[in-house]
Each structure stands twice: as C-alpha cells, then as structure tokens.
LUMMARGU-98007 format. One line per 8 residues: number of its first residue (from 0); their letters; for each residue x, y, z of C-alpha. Coordinates in steps of 0.02 Angstrom, whole numbers, plus 50000, padded with zeros to 5 digits. Layout:
BEGIN
NUM = a = X/Y/Z; ...
END
This chain:
BEGIN
0 = mkdkinan = 45189/40047/50548; 45277/40152/50419; 45149/40234/50307; 45083/40391/50224; 44940/40388/50350; 44955/40576/50368; 45087/40680/50283; 45110/40782/50441
8 = ykvgdliy = 45155/40631/50549; 45288/40502/50517; 45416/40377/50577; 45594/40401/50516; 45675/40276/50398; 45820/40241/50515; 45699/40182/50650; 45648/40046/50525
16 = dahiydgm = 45828/39993/50495; 45807/39810/50542; 45975/39792/50632; 45951/39953/50731; 45773/39900/50773; 45826/39727/50832; 45970/39794/50934; 45857/39911/51030
24 = ntnladlq = 45711/39792/51054; 45778/39641/51147; 45656/39636/51293; 45542/39484/51282; 45428/39519/51432; 45281/39530/51312; 45320/39362/51231; 45271/39259/51383
32 = fykswlpk = 45110/39358/51399; 45058/39327/51219; 45109/39144/51232; 44999/39123/51385; 44845/39171/51283; 44880/39057/51136; 44749/38922/51103; 44791/38751/51174
40 = nknarile = 44757/38676/51004; 44917/38686/50901; 44810/38678/50743; 44739/38850/50784; 44776/38991/50664; 44866/39145/50734; 44888/39317/50653; 45010/39449/50713
48 = lccgtgrl = 44982/39624/50644; 45134/39741/50640; 45254/39597/50666; 45415/39692/50628; 45564/39576/50614; 45474/39429/50693; 45531/39457/50872; 45370/39375/50935
56 = tlpiakdg = 45316/39283/50777; 45465/39166/50768; 45465/39101/50948; 45279/39065/50932; 45308/38974/50767; 45450/38879/50849; 45324/38812/50976; 45230/38731/50832
64 = ydisgvdy = 45093/38858/50799; 45026/38908/50629; 45062/39095/50638; 45068/39226/50502; 45147/39398/50521; 45093/39558/50434; 45194/39717/50420; 45201/39867/50303
72 = tstmldqa = 45391/39882/50300; 45485/39772/50177; 45654/39787/50264; 45578/39722/50426; 45500/39574/50336; 45662/39536/50245; 45747/39521/50413; 45604/39415/50481
80 = rakaseeg = 45613/39295/50333; 45803/39281/50349; 45789/39239/50534; 45651/39112/50499; 45761/39030/50367; 45909/39022/50487; 45799/38932/50614; 45722/38815/50486
88 = levefiea = 45548/38887/50511; 45414/38904/50379; 45318/39062/50423; 45204/39164/50311; 45256/39347/50314; 45142/39467/50222; 45182/39645/50168; 45020/39742/50189
96 = dirnleln = 44931/39889/50268; 44831/39832/50419; 44695/39960/50380; 44640/39871/50221; 44705/39693/50241; 44603/39555/50155; 44668/39379/50180; 44505/39283/50158
104 = kkydlifi = 44544/39180/50313; 44481/39174/50491; 44597/39164/50640; 44581/39096/50817; 44689/39234/50889; 44744/39403/50820; 44861/39521/50910; 44937/39693/50882
112 = pfnsihhl = 45089/39702/50997; 45225/39823/51045; 45129/39988/51049; 45098/39980/50861; 44926/40061/50867; 45012/40225/50916; 45056/40244/50731; 44872/40249/50682
120 = ytnedlfk = 44858/40437/50695; 44672/40464/50666; 44515/40382/50732; 44472/40335/50554; 44635/40238/50536; 44612/40152/50704; 44433/40102/50664; 44486/40033/50494
128 = afkvvknh = 44614/39923/50580; 44486/39864/50707; 44368/39820/50564; 44506/39717/50483; 44529/39623/50646; 44342/39588/50659; 44334/39527/50479; 44476/39403/50510
136 = lkedglfl = 44431/39343/50685; 44332/39184/50716; 44170/39206/50812; 44246/39140/50974; 44422/39204/50936; 44527/39322/51043; 44599/39492/50999; 44745/39557/51103
144 = ldcynpni = 44838/39721/51095; 44953/39827/51202; 44997/40011/51204; 45059/40145/51323; 44955/40226/51458; 44986/40413/51429; 45091/40492/51566; 45072/40681/51559
152 = qfivegek = 45213/40713/51684; 45332/40607/51578; 45285/40706/51423; 45310/40874/51510; 45482/40820/51573; 45526/40756/51399; 45490/40925/51323; 45617/41013/51434
160 = eqkeiaay = 45779/40936/51370; 45858/40795/51272; 45876/40632/51366; 45979/40480/51322; 45864/40331/51296; 45976/40198/51220; 46156/40146/51189; 46198/39978/51110
168 = ttndgrei = 46292/39885/50973; 46197/39815/50824; 46224/39641/50752; 46312/39719/50604; 46437/39807/50719; 46373/39986/50732; 46383/40080/50897; 46215/40166/50922
176 = wikqvmry = 46176/40308/51042; 46003/40388/51043; 45943/40547/51128; 45760/40596/51134; 45659/40756/51140; 45468/40769/51135; 45330/40894/51097; 45148/40853/51130
184 = enktqinr = 45004/40918/51023; 44847/40938/51128; 44729/40951/50980; 44780/40791/50892; 44847/40693/51043; 45007/40665/50944; 45168/40654/51041; 45299/40717/50918
192 = iewhyyin = 45458/40626/50964; 45629/40659/50890; 45767/40531/50907; 45941/40603/50882; 46051/40462/50817; 46238/40450/50844; 46322/40306/50752; 46501/40253/50790
200 = gefdsiqn = 46526/40411/50892; 46466/40535/50762; 46299/40624/50743; 46200/40541/50603; 46024/40613/50592; 45863/40663/50679; 45725/40536/50654; 45541/40565/50692
208 = ldmrlffp = 45440/40441/50795; 45269/40525/50805; 45145/40429/50912; 44958/40455/50937; 44914/40436/51120; 44756/40346/51176; 44686/40386/51347; 44613/40241/51447
216 = qeldayle = 44426/40276/51442; 44442/40333/51262; 44520/40169/51204; 44397/40065/51307; 44254/40153/51218; 44333/40137/51045; 44348/39949/51065; 44169/39932/51123
224 = wngfnvih = 44103/40045/50984; 44190/39933/50858; 44107/39776/50923; 44236/39705/51044; 44199/39643/51218; 44345/39685/51334; 44369/39528/51440; 44524/39588/51531
232 = kfgdfkee = 44623/39750/51543; 44794/39735/51621; 44924/39865/51670; 45077/39757/51634; 45127/39592/51556; 45119/39506/51725; 44930/39533/51714; 44918/39654/51859
240 = afndesek = 44752/39747/51856; 44755/39913/51763; 44770/40061/51884; 44828/40242/51900; 45011/40190/51902; 45005/40072/51753; 45129/40108/51614; 45035/40000/51490
248 = qifvcq = 44860/39965/51429; 44845/39781/51383; 44681/39713/51317; 44608/39541/51296; 44450/39553/51189; 44323/39446/51100
END
C-alpha cells in the first residue's frame, strides 16, 4: 500500500509499476486458498483490501461472485480495470486508503492478501485498518489475511550481501533483473529492503520496499485486542498448522 504513512518508510514507485508488478507476481497458490473460504452463496458480498492489479479479484469475479477491490495506487487500479474490461467483467475497483475507508456497506467476507499488512508501519495504522474491517464485516462474516512469519536467520543473511531475487520479462517487453539487500531495525521492527533494478541489461534505480514485521504472538494478540476471534491459523496455503518452520502466518477470523 503506497502511502505517506510515515515519511521515514516507503515503497518505491517502480515497485508499483503495474507491468513490473504483474511480471513478478505470477504465483497463484494463494488464490485457491482464498477461493476455498468463499461463501457458498454467490450472492454474498466480498471485499478485497490492497487488491493491486486484480490478481485475485478477477478470478473470483469470474466465478460469479460480487467482489470489490480497494487499493491506494491508481496505476495498479488502472491495470486491474483494463484486465477486467478485457475479460468482460464488471468489477468495482475503489481507490482509497484502507485505514479510513467508509463504504457504507457490509460484507460477508473481507480479506487482505499478499503480505499487504507489512506496509502498515505503526500499530496505530494497523489498528485503524482492523477497525475498518470490523465496520464493514457482517456479524457472521469472515476476515482473512496473510503475511510473513519473521525469519531472523534470513534477515541476517540478507544483510551480508546483495542477492538476486528475480529475473523475468514484463508484458510490455522489458527484461527485469532485481537484486536485494536488507537492513533490519530492531526498535521499529521495520525490515528496510532495497531492490536494485536492472532493466534491459542496464542499472535503473534502487527502490525501497520497507516492511514492518509482525511476530506470531504479537499479531495473534493484536487481532484479539481488536475484537477478532481467530478460528484458524495456518502456516501455508495448503492449510498446514502453523509451526516453527512456517514461512507464512495465515488467519481465518470472525
């Protein structure tokens, strides 16, 4: 979620380039998970917060669900709307900040996918987003989200040297190569990530991808403090139980 949440933390503009974003994010392992928790009733109302270019929104809409997508980044939503038009889908995409969203509707299921809560850098921002979810969720509705399970060893190794994390070709024909370096701030729990972009064989820029880390018991408590009952906590999208080795924290709440 691109925002002026805190002037000291940010996500680079190039990371929100819709073609570069889509080219890097082609894995749909999370799609089947989110589909499995959709209401059986196709008349149910679904809300996706931080929907990006509609990677999950559009397949769910294609299955006949009434789903709306919210994102703060206009270029992402432009791409989402263009893809919806190409597929003949009518999907409501809303440009808004998930910390102060007011749609005056209630939804059967709300989800925040793809590690998006890592860009809520303070507890205040996180709690505002949780309040928005509560205000828009039906009494018996479900709230789902996923994020990383912090791996200290991975962070330490990432601070030692640059590592290649991606190489691919975008839909508009650009050859992308990305190298990563990290620096973790203990006080704020922010992992300051730099992505060094090379485009068509030449160095282009360094883009920030700062992410607030949430430790397992911390996030469990935050959800409960904000009025959610954690029904399930999984460690991957195959719904394996969360454990020491889990890369992800995946919640199903009411």
